[in-house]
C-alpha angles and dihedrals in degrees: 000000000000122000091238092056090047090051089050090052098046090048092044089219093185088065088051091055089053089055090053089051090050091050091052093047089050090052094047095048090047100047124016087203090054092127090072088066091069098148093043090050092047094048094041090049094048091044091053092045095050097044090047097048092043089052089053090050093051090045091058089046093051093046096047098112095045091045091051090050091051092044095239097182091171087074118088094215093052091049090049093238089127129027118237087243090061091054091052091047091051090050095048090051103042100037100059089038090058092047092051093048089057088059089062089061101051141296093268092056088046090054092050093047093051091047092046091046093050089049091048092053092045089049093052092048103037122337095077088066089058106073099207097037089048091050093051091049090052090049091049092051090051092056105031098074089060091049090045090055092048093049091046090062100031124102092186117072112240112239091245091062099035090105087066098059 
């Protein structure tokens, strides 16, 4: 299998594209003139994408022993198509890049990206082993891209984030 295909698989890029779609839907629902926020949408979409795919990469790295024990041959690290070091390198490049891109949108998006990033790392390291906490995290990651898109094109601060301003 090619390295590029293995990288695609470990990053679960198709999920990254779904995050972009969710950001755009959140923006469209929030502001009917969302298209005039082109740069915000671009940076918010890229930020979501990079944070999401880097979290998947870290997840596979953290689960390597368990995945080997369970013979998860659908995982590039288990198959040996990628080295664990490559997964960590991808994470340490993509994750901070995603966080930094959110700063180019606005400070509220930066706050959301940092919070989401911290939760993603905590999930990969520990939270997935705690059923209720893991389920709350998964629910959060389902909703937050829509909120992120809304905040990216919003000039008003949503009540939820008004404490931050």
